[in-house]
N, C-alpha and C positions, 0 to 999 in steps of 0.2 A: 779776853773781850772789853771793849771800853763802850762807853756810852756818852753822847752827848745831850746836853738840855740848851734851850735858849740862853741860859745865864751861862753856861759854861762850854760855848759851841767849838772849842779848839780850832785848829787852823784850817780844816777843810769844809767849813761851813758859816752860814749867815744865821742871823736869827729867821729870816725868812724860810731858807731853806730846811731847815728844822721844822718848824710850823708845817710848812708844804709836806713835807715826807711823812709827819704823825699824821694829818689829816689824810693823805694818801693812804696810809696803814690801817686807820680808821674805818676809813670806806671800804678797805677790801674785808675787812672783818664784818662789818655790818651786810654786806654781799652773802659772805659764807655763812653769815647766821641765818640771813633769809632762804639763801638757797645753797645747803651744803657741795651740790653737784654742778654748781656755776663752774664753768672754765676759767682757767688762769687767764687766757687772753681778755676774757670780758669783763675780769673782776680789776685788772691792772689797766686795760681801756676807759673805763668808766671813773675810776679812782685818778687816773691821770688827768682825764679832762674836767672833773669835778675842782682838782686842785690848780688847773690853766698849768701844769708842769711844761707843756708844749703848744705855743702859739697855732693858731691857726695857718699862719703862714709858712710857717716851720714844716707843719703838715703835710701840708699840700705840695712845698718846694721838695719834700723829702719821700713823695710818695707818687707824684704825677707822671713821673718818666716809668716807673715799674708798673704801674697800673695801664699806663698806656701801651706798653712792651708786652702787657701779660704775663708779668712775672711776680706774680703774686702769692705768698705762703699759703698753704694749705692750713685748716682750722687745727689739724693734727700736730703739724709745725708749731704753731704758735702756742699751741697747749703744752709744748715740751717742758721739761724741768728745769732747761738752762736760762740762763738770762742773755741770748745771744741774738736779740731782736732785731739789731743792727744787721747782723751777717745774713739771718734769716731773710732778707729781702733781697739778698743778691743771688740768691740760687737761679738756677737755668730752668726755666718751665718746661 
């Protein structure tokens, strides 16, 4: 396992991405500390929102068609242990 830091970020990261990732994880930890039963989708969503990992325009463009077509993942699907959020939205309602 390798770890990166803002001062030794390696080829895959920038100073900004490391700081955003750190704040994302810290936010998830805080939510879990406040409510250990908080679902994964809520923790991920709040953490991503707080660090502005996805601009509003990206969210709108990547979800509007699925919402219009009522192809919306269930809370159970969003709370899965996997990290395949991009493929969940392509399921057939």
